[in-house]
PDB file of N, CA, C and O in Angstrom, chain B, residues numbered from 101:
ATOM      1  N   MET B 101     -49.087 247.901 105.466  1.00  0.00           N
ATOM      2  CA  MET B 101     -50.299 248.136 106.296  1.00  0.00           C
ATOM      3  C   MET B 101     -51.131 247.001 106.715  1.00  0.00           C
ATOM      4  O   MET B 101     -51.850 247.049 107.713  1.00  0.00           O
ATOM      5  N   LEU B 102     -51.008 245.772 105.788  1.00  0.00           N
ATOM      6  CA  LEU B 102     -51.968 244.658 106.150  1.00  0.00           C
ATOM      7  C   LEU B 102     -50.901 244.083 107.375  1.00  0.00           C
ATOM      8  O   LEU B 102     -51.337 243.750 108.478  1.00  0.00           O
ATOM      9  N   SER B 103     -49.627 244.024 107.066  1.00  0.00           N
ATOM     10  CA  SER B 103     -48.510 243.252 107.867  1.00  0.00           C
ATOM     11  C   SER B 103     -49.151 243.872 109.457  1.00  0.00           C
ATOM     12  O   SER B 103     -49.440 243.036 110.314  1.00  0.00           O
ATOM     13  N   GLU B 104     -49.315 245.199 109.719  1.00  0.00           N
ATOM     14  CA  GLU B 104     -49.515 245.809 111.115  1.00  0.00           C
ATOM     15  C   GLU B 104     -50.787 245.342 111.453  1.00  0.00           C
ATOM     16  O   GLU B 104     -51.016 245.135 112.645  1.00  0.00           O
ATOM     17  N   ILE B 105     -51.822 245.100 110.459  1.00  0.00           N
ATOM     18  CA  ILE B 105     -53.327 244.588 111.061  1.00  0.00           C
ATOM     19  C   ILE B 105     -52.828 243.127 111.449  1.00  0.00           C
ATOM     20  O   ILE B 105     -53.073 242.705 112.579  1.00  0.00           O
ATOM     21  N   GLU B 106     -52.205 242.433 110.627  1.00  0.00           N
ATOM     22  CA  GLU B 106     -52.406 241.073 111.000  1.00  0.00           C
ATOM     23  C   GLU B 106     -51.818 240.760 112.412  1.00  0.00           C
ATOM     24  O   GLU B 106     -52.193 239.821 113.114  1.00  0.00           O
ATOM     25  N   LEU B 107     -50.538 241.957 112.844  1.00  0.00           N
ATOM     26  CA  LEU B 107     -50.183 241.760 114.471  1.00  0.00           C
ATOM     27  C   LEU B 107     -51.340 242.169 115.565  1.00  0.00           C
ATOM     28  O   LEU B 107     -51.550 241.579 116.625  1.00  0.00           O
ATOM     29  N   ILE B 108     -51.931 243.136 115.139  1.00  0.00           N
ATOM     30  CA  ILE B 108     -52.957 243.979 116.234  1.00  0.00           C
ATOM     31  C   ILE B 108     -54.457 243.370 116.268  1.00  0.00           C
ATOM     32  O   ILE B 108     -55.091 243.421 117.321  1.00  0.00           O
ATOM     33  N   ALA B 109     -55.049 242.760 115.035  1.00  0.00           N
ATOM     34  CA  ALA B 109     -56.432 242.588 115.033  1.00  0.00           C
ATOM     35  C   ALA B 109     -56.751 241.114 115.852  1.00  0.00           C
ATOM     36  O   ALA B 109     -56.091 240.075 115.837  1.00  0.00           O
ATOM     37  N   ASP B 110     -57.896 241.404 116.499  1.00  0.00           N
ATOM     38  CA  ASP B 110     -58.140 239.908 116.360  1.00  0.00           C
ATOM     39  C   ASP B 110     -59.129 238.999 115.595  1.00  0.00           C
ATOM     40  O   ASP B 110     -59.223 237.775 115.500  1.00  0.00           O
ATOM     41  N   ASP B 111     -59.800 239.980 115.107  1.00  0.00           N
ATOM     42  CA  ASP B 111     -60.586 238.962 114.038  1.00  0.00           C
ATOM     43  C   ASP B 111     -60.368 240.036 112.765  1.00  0.00           C
ATOM     44  O   ASP B 111     -59.889 241.140 113.024  1.00  0.00           O
ATOM     45  N   ILE B 112     -60.684 239.732 111.554  1.00  0.00           N
ATOM     46  CA  ILE B 112     -59.806 240.025 110.477  1.00  0.00           C
ATOM     47  C   ILE B 112     -61.372 239.472 109.447  1.00  0.00           C
ATOM     48  O   ILE B 112     -61.838 238.334 109.507  1.00  0.00           O
ATOM     49  N   GLY B 113     -61.921 240.578 108.598  1.00  0.00           N
ATOM     50  CA  GLY B 113     -62.824 240.337 107.455  1.00  0.00           C
ATOM     51  C   GLY B 113     -62.154 240.644 106.235  1.00  0.00           C
ATOM     52  O   GLY B 113     -61.250 241.478 106.262  1.00  0.00           O
ATOM     53  N   ILE B 114     -62.504 240.030 105.066  1.00  0.00           N
ATOM     54  CA  ILE B 114     -61.976 240.193 103.921  1.00  0.00           C
ATOM     55  C   ILE B 114     -63.115 240.468 102.996  1.00  0.00           C
ATOM     56  O   ILE B 114     -63.902 239.575 102.684  1.00  0.00           O
ATOM     57  N   LEU B 115     -63.204 241.571 102.594  1.00  0.00           N
ATOM     58  CA  LEU B 115     -64.348 241.951 101.420  1.00  0.00           C
ATOM     59  C   LEU B 115     -63.605 242.204  99.992  1.00  0.00           C
ATOM     60  O   LEU B 115     -62.503 242.629  99.646  1.00  0.00           O
ATOM     61  N   ASN B 116     -64.707 241.753  99.381  1.00  0.00           N
ATOM     62  CA  ASN B 116     -64.198 242.230  97.784  1.00  0.00           C
ATOM     63  C   ASN B 116     -65.735 242.461  96.959  1.00  0.00           C
ATOM     64  O   ASN B 116     -66.608 241.594  96.990  1.00  0.00           O
ATOM     65  N   HIS B 117     -65.857 243.474  96.396  1.00  0.00           N
ATOM     66  CA  HIS B 117     -67.072 244.081  95.969  1.00  0.00           C
ATOM     67  C   HIS B 117     -68.203 244.021  96.659  1.00  0.00           C
ATOM     68  O   HIS B 117     -69.270 243.692  96.140  1.00  0.00           O
ATOM     69  N   GLY B 118     -68.061 244.346  97.940  1.00  0.00           N
ATOM     70  CA  GLY B 118     -69.457 244.228  98.775  1.00  0.00           C
ATOM     71  C   GLY B 118     -69.671 242.866  99.297  1.00  0.00           C
ATOM     72  O   GLY B 118     -70.662 242.547  99.953  1.00  0.00           O
ATOM     73  N   ARG B 119     -68.776 242.133  99.005  1.00  0.00           N
ATOM     74  CA  ARG B 119     -69.042 240.501  99.453  1.00  0.00           C
ATOM     75  C   ARG B 119     -68.001 239.872 100.618  1.00  0.00           C
ATOM     76  O   ARG B 119     -66.794 239.824 100.377  1.00  0.00           O
ATOM     77  N   LEU B 120     -68.515 239.425 101.816  1.00  0.00           N
ATOM     78  CA  LEU B 120     -67.523 239.324 102.767  1.00  0.00           C
ATOM     79  C   LEU B 120     -67.181 237.814 102.332  1.00  0.00           C
ATOM     80  O   LEU B 120     -68.028 236.984 102.003  1.00  0.00           O
ATOM     81  N   LEU B 121     -65.933 237.622 102.380  1.00  0.00           N
ATOM     82  CA  LEU B 121     -64.978 236.340 101.794  1.00  0.00           C
ATOM     83  C   LEU B 121     -64.860 235.658 102.827  1.00  0.00           C
ATOM     84  O   LEU B 121     -65.011 234.439 102.907  1.00  0.00           O
ATOM     85  N   PHE B 122     -64.541 236.519 103.816  1.00  0.00           N
ATOM     86  CA  PHE B 122     -64.101 235.514 105.195  1.00  0.00           C
ATOM     87  C   PHE B 122     -64.140 236.334 106.331  1.00  0.00           C
ATOM     88  O   PHE B 122     -63.794 237.493 106.101  1.00  0.00           O
ATOM     89  N   GLU B 123     -64.461 236.078 107.505  1.00  0.00           N
ATOM     90  CA  GLU B 123     -64.470 236.643 108.663  1.00  0.00           C
ATOM     91  C   GLU B 123     -64.003 235.486 110.103  1.00  0.00           C
ATOM     92  O   GLU B 123     -64.471 234.404 110.457  1.00  0.00           O
ATOM     93  N   GLY B 124     -62.852 236.369 110.660  1.00  0.00           N
ATOM     94  CA  GLY B 124     -62.802 235.204 111.809  1.00  0.00           C
ATOM     95  C   GLY B 124     -60.938 235.614 112.369  1.00  0.00           C
ATOM     96  O   GLY B 124     -60.329 236.682 112.305  1.00  0.00           O
ATOM     97  N   SER B 125     -60.605 234.586 112.761  1.00  0.00           N
ATOM     98  CA  SER B 125     -58.907 235.193 113.347  1.00  0.00           C
ATOM     99  C   SER B 125     -58.037 234.794 112.744  1.00  0.00           C
ATOM    100  O   SER B 125     -58.243 233.749 112.127  1.00  0.00           O
ATOM    101  N   MET B 126     -56.827 235.367 112.659  1.00  0.00           N
ATOM    102  CA  MET B 126     -55.985 235.173 111.778  1.00  0.00           C
ATOM    103  C   MET B 126     -55.374 233.715 111.895  1.00  0.00           C
ATOM    104  O   MET B 126     -54.672 233.320 110.964  1.00  0.00           O
ATOM    105  N   ASN B 127     -55.514 233.212 112.565  1.00  0.00           N
ATOM    106  CA  ASN B 127     -55.310 231.619 112.748  1.00  0.00           C
ATOM    107  C   ASN B 127     -56.127 230.597 111.819  1.00  0.00           C
ATOM    108  O   ASN B 127     -55.740 229.580 111.243  1.00  0.00           O
ATOM    109  N   ASP B 128     -57.447 231.241 111.870  1.00  0.00           N
ATOM    110  CA  ASP B 128     -58.587 230.488 111.209  1.00  0.00           C
ATOM    111  C   ASP B 128     -58.632 230.844 109.711  1.00  0.00           C
ATOM    112  O   ASP B 128     -59.177 230.208 108.808  1.00  0.00           O
ATOM    113  N   LEU B 129     -58.056 231.805 109.654  1.00  0.00           N
ATOM    114  CA  LEU B 129     -57.655 232.628 108.396  1.00  0.00           C
ATOM    115  C   LEU B 129     -56.514 231.756 107.499  1.00  0.00           C
ATOM    116  O   LEU B 129     -56.638 231.362 106.339  1.00  0.00           O
ATOM    117  N   ARG B 130     -55.496 231.603 108.308  1.00  0.00           N
ATOM    118  CA  ARG B 130     -54.548 230.461 107.644  1.00  0.00           C
ATOM    119  C   ARG B 130     -54.799 229.396 107.529  1.00  0.00           C
ATOM    120  O   ARG B 130     -54.236 228.647 106.731  1.00  0.00           O
ATOM    121  N   GLN B 131     -55.792 229.045 108.375  1.00  0.00           N
ATOM    122  CA  GLN B 131     -55.920 227.302 107.958  1.00  0.00           C
ATOM    123  C   GLN B 131     -57.030 227.208 107.151  1.00  0.00           C
ATOM    124  O   GLN B 131     -57.299 226.062 106.793  1.00  0.00           O
ATOM    125  N   TYR B 132     -57.895 228.267 106.684  1.00  0.00           N
ATOM    126  CA  TYR B 132     -58.799 227.908 105.684  1.00  0.00           C
ATOM    127  C   TYR B 132     -58.260 228.625 104.316  1.00  0.00           C
ATOM    128  O   TYR B 132     -58.694 228.205 103.243  1.00  0.00           O
ATOM    129  N   ALA B 133     -57.307 229.717 104.340  1.00  0.00           N
ATOM    130  CA  ALA B 133     -56.408 229.388 103.130  1.00  0.00           C
ATOM    131  C   ALA B 133     -55.136 228.386 102.941  1.00  0.00           C
ATOM    132  O   ALA B 133     -54.533 228.571 101.884  1.00  0.00           O
ATOM    133  N   LEU B 134     -54.751 227.613 103.573  1.00  0.00           N
ATOM    134  CA  LEU B 134     -53.922 226.206 103.436  1.00  0.00           C
ATOM    135  C   LEU B 134     -55.077 225.324 102.704  1.00  0.00           C
ATOM    136  O   LEU B 134     -54.833 225.001 101.542  1.00  0.00           O
ATOM    137  N   GLN B 135     -56.419 224.867 103.322  1.00  0.00           N
ATOM    138  CA  GLN B 135     -57.164 224.198 102.830  1.00  0.00           C
ATOM    139  C   GLN B 135     -57.810 224.642 101.674  1.00  0.00           C
ATOM    140  O   GLN B 135     -58.519 223.791 101.137  1.00  0.00           O
ATOM    141  N   SER B 136     -57.757 225.795 101.116  1.00  0.00           N
ATOM    142  CA  SER B 136     -58.335 226.255 100.035  1.00  0.00           C
ATOM    143  C   SER B 136     -57.238 226.461  99.113  1.00  0.00           C
ATOM    144  O   SER B 136     -57.566 227.065  98.092  1.00  0.00           O
ATOM    145  N   GLY B 137     -56.355 226.213  99.176  1.00  0.00           N
ATOM    146  CA  GLY B 137     -55.125 226.342  98.252  1.00  0.00           C
ATOM    147  C   GLY B 137     -54.171 227.366  98.190  1.00  0.00           C
ATOM    148  O   GLY B 137     -53.069 227.278  97.647  1.00  0.00           O
ATOM    149  N   PHE B 138     -54.771 228.621  98.933  1.00  0.00           N
ATOM    150  CA  PHE B 138     -54.150 229.937  99.014  1.00  0.00           C
ATOM    151  C   PHE B 138     -52.652 229.633  99.414  1.00  0.00           C
ATOM    152  O   PHE B 138     -52.356 228.587  99.992  1.00  0.00           O
ATOM    153  N   VAL B 139     -51.622 230.699  99.043  1.00  0.00           N
ATOM    154  CA  VAL B 139     -50.714 231.034  99.718  1.00  0.00           C
ATOM    155  C   VAL B 139     -51.130 231.574 101.386  1.00  0.00           C
ATOM    156  O   VAL B 139     -52.178 232.165 101.648  1.00  0.00           O
ATOM    157  N   ALA B 140     -50.407 231.335 102.074  1.00  0.00           N
ATOM    158  CA  ALA B 140     -50.750 231.618 103.609  1.00  0.00           C
ATOM    159  C   ALA B 140     -49.693 232.069 103.979  1.00  0.00           C
ATOM    160  O   ALA B 140     -49.353 231.195 104.777  1.00  0.00           O
ATOM    161  N   ASP B 141     -48.815 232.893 103.987  1.00  0.00           N
ATOM    162  CA  ASP B 141     -47.699 233.438 104.171  1.00  0.00           C
ATOM    163  C   ASP B 141     -47.762 234.585 105.130  1.00  0.00           C
ATOM    164  O   ASP B 141     -47.180 234.626 106.213  1.00  0.00           O
ATOM    165  N   ASN B 142     -48.449 235.413 104.673  1.00  0.00           N
ATOM    166  CA  ASN B 142     -49.130 236.707 105.385  1.00  0.00           C
ATOM    167  C   ASN B 142     -50.294 237.119 104.825  1.00  0.00           C
ATOM    168  O   ASN B 142     -50.667 236.882 103.676  1.00  0.00           O
ATOM    169  N   LEU B 143     -51.020 237.917 105.896  1.00  0.00           N
ATOM    170  CA  LEU B 143     -51.909 238.486 105.505  1.00  0.00           C
ATOM    171  C   LEU B 143     -52.614 239.211 103.779  1.00  0.00           C
ATOM    172  O   LEU B 143     -53.708 239.101 103.224  1.00  0.00           O
ATOM    173  N   GLU B 144     -51.374 239.901 103.435  1.00  0.00           N
ATOM    174  CA  GLU B 144     -51.611 240.447 102.330  1.00  0.00           C
ATOM    175  C   GLU B 144     -51.608 239.428 100.816  1.00  0.00           C
ATOM    176  O   GLU B 144     -52.301 239.675  99.829  1.00  0.00           O
ATOM    177  N   ASP B 145     -50.568 238.164 100.963  1.00  0.00           N
ATOM    178  CA  ASP B 145     -50.614 237.116  99.864  1.00  0.00           C
ATOM    179  C   ASP B 145     -52.251 236.402 100.208  1.00  0.00           C
ATOM    180  O   ASP B 145     -52.988 236.144  99.257  1.00  0.00           O
ATOM    181  N   VAL B 146     -52.723 236.114 101.729  1.00  0.00           N
ATOM    182  CA  VAL B 146     -53.882 235.517 101.706  1.00  0.00           C
ATOM    183  C   VAL B 146     -54.921 236.440 101.049  1.00  0.00           C
ATOM    184  O   VAL B 146     -55.634 235.872 100.222  1.00  0.00           O
ATOM    185  N   PHE B 147     -55.130 237.625 101.229  1.00  0.00           N
ATOM    186  CA  PHE B 147     -55.968 238.567 100.737  1.00  0.00           C
ATOM    187  C   PHE B 147     -55.969 238.690  99.383  1.00  0.00           C
ATOM    188  O   PHE B 147     -57.050 238.483  98.832  1.00  0.00           O
ATOM    189  N   LEU B 148     -54.943 239.003  98.639  1.00  0.00           N
ATOM    190  CA  LEU B 148     -54.308 239.105  97.051  1.00  0.00           C
ATOM    191  C   LEU B 148     -55.292 237.693  96.712  1.00  0.00           C
ATOM    192  O   LEU B 148     -56.351 237.772  96.089  1.00  0.00           O
ATOM    193  N   SER B 149     -54.657 236.266  97.308  1.00  0.00           N
ATOM    194  CA  SER B 149     -55.420 235.186  96.641  1.00  0.00           C
ATOM    195  C   SER B 149     -56.572 235.138  96.402  1.00  0.00           C
ATOM    196  O   SER B 149     -57.029 234.853  95.295  1.00  0.00           O
ATOM    197  N   MET B 150     -57.397 235.479  97.657  1.00  0.00           N
ATOM    198  CA  MET B 150     -58.797 235.387  97.871  1.00  0.00           C
ATOM    199  C   MET B 150     -59.397 236.266  96.701  1.00  0.00           C
ATOM    200  O   MET B 150     -59.972 235.867  95.688  1.00  0.00           O
ATOM    201  N   VAL B 151     -59.155 237.402  97.043  1.00  0.00           N
ATOM    202  CA  VAL B 151     -59.566 238.434  96.085  1.00  0.00           C
ATOM    203  C   VAL B 151     -59.796 238.386  94.444  1.00  0.00           C
ATOM    204  O   VAL B 151     -60.720 238.772  93.727  1.00  0.00           O
ATOM    205  N   GLU B 152     -58.395 237.666  94.152  1.00  0.00           N
ATOM    206  CA  GLU B 152     -58.244 237.320  92.413  1.00  0.00           C
ATOM    207  C   GLU B 152     -59.295 236.109  92.167  1.00  0.00           C
ATOM    208  O   GLU B 152     -60.002 236.076  91.160  1.00  0.00           O
ATOM    209  N   LYS B 153     -59.333 235.112  93.185  1.00  0.00           N
ATOM    210  CA  LYS B 153     -60.145 234.028  92.939  1.00  0.00           C
ATOM    211  C   LYS B 153     -61.897 234.343  92.907  1.00  0.00           C
ATOM    212  O   LYS B 153     -62.854 233.892  92.277  1.00  0.00           O
ATOM    213  N   ASP B 154     -61.714 235.228  93.812  1.00  0.00           N
ATOM    214  CA  ASP B 154     -63.311 235.829  94.004  1.00  0.00           C
ATOM    215  C   ASP B 154     -63.412 236.656  92.497  1.00  0.00           C
ATOM    216  O   ASP B 154     -64.473 236.419  91.918  1.00  0.00           O
ATOM    217  N   ASN B 155     -62.652 237.417  91.899  1.00  0.00           N
ATOM    218  CA  ASN B 155     -62.816 238.136  90.713  1.00  0.00           C
ATOM    219  C   ASN B 155     -63.087 237.122  89.610  1.00  0.00           C
ATOM    220  O   ASN B 155     -63.884 237.208  88.677  1.00  0.00           O
ATOM    221  N   MET B 156     -62.256 236.153  89.923  1.00  0.00           N
ATOM    222  CA  MET B 156     -61.792 235.048  88.405  1.00  0.00           C
ATOM    223  C   MET B 156     -63.404 234.416  88.262  1.00  0.00           C
ATOM    224  O   MET B 156     -63.902 234.096  87.182  1.00  0.00           O
ATOM    225  N   ASP B 157     -64.098 234.311  89.603  1.00  0.00           N
ATOM    226  CA  ASP B 157     -65.440 233.337  90.017  1.00  0.00           C
ATOM    227  C   ASP B 157     -66.716 234.414  89.614  1.00  0.00           C
ATOM    228  O   ASP B 157     -67.799 233.932  89.282  1.00  0.00           O
ATOM    229  N   ARG B 158     -66.587 235.395  89.647  1.00  0.00           N
ATOM    230  CA  ARG B 158     -67.412 236.532  89.377  1.00  0.00           C
ATOM    231  C   ARG B 158     -67.387 236.762  87.897  1.00  0.00           C
ATOM    232  O   ARG B 158     -68.448 236.964  87.306  1.00  0.00           O
ATOM    233  N   LYS B 159     -65.941 236.739  87.093  1.00  0.00           N
ATOM    234  CA  LYS B 159     -66.275 236.909  85.750  1.00  0.00           C
ATOM    235  C   LYS B 159     -66.787 235.731  85.100  1.00  0.00           C
ATOM    236  O   LYS B 159     -67.412 235.937  84.060  1.00  0.00           O
ATOM    237  N   GLN B 160     -66.655 234.537  85.488  1.00  0.00           N
ATOM    238  CA  GLN B 160     -67.457 233.317  85.358  1.00  0.00           C
ATOM    239  C   GLN B 160     -68.729 233.251  85.305  1.00  0.00           C
ATOM    240  O   GLN B 160     -69.320 232.811  84.319  1.00  0.00           O
ATOM    241  N   ARG B 161     -69.419 233.760  86.554  1.00  0.00           N
ATOM    242  CA  ARG B 161     -70.643 233.758  86.719  1.00  0.00           C
ATOM    243  C   ARG B 161     -71.542 234.632  85.739  1.00  0.00           C
ATOM    244  O   ARG B 161     -72.699 234.304  85.476  1.00  0.00           O
ATOM    245  N   ALA B 162     -70.827 235.962  85.126  1.00  0.00           N
ATOM    246  CA  ALA B 162     -71.072 236.695  84.703  1.00  0.00           C
ATOM    247  C   ALA B 162     -71.533 236.462  83.124  1.00  0.00           C
ATOM    248  O   ALA B 162     -72.375 236.998  82.404  1.00  0.00           O
ATOM    249  N   LYS B 163     -70.659 235.500  82.961  1.00  0.00           N
ATOM    250  CA  LYS B 163     -70.675 234.798  81.503  1.00  0.00           C
ATOM    251  C   LYS B 163     -71.624 233.895  80.983  1.00  0.00           C
ATOM    252  O   LYS B 163     -71.788 233.593  79.801  1.00  0.00           O
ATOM    253  N   LEU B 164     -72.405 233.380  82.249  1.00  0.00           N
ATOM    254  CA  LEU B 164     -73.719 232.799  82.135  1.00  0.00           C
ATOM    255  C   LEU B 164     -74.796 233.067  81.841  1.00  0.00           C
ATOM    256  O   LEU B 164     -75.681 232.213  81.889  1.00  0.00           O
TER     257      LEU B 164
END
């Protein structure tokens, strides 16, 4: 499903627990992913990497 979205969407938004992690074009997302050290091969990999990092960050903040 995400591979189809990657082909047809002009803009992409990535949400995790109601929090907007990214909004922009697929090219912008690839560039952001590479700069952030995420795997940028496809939308699914970027999505999973971003959500995983956000979840880890949320757990760290919850410990404080």
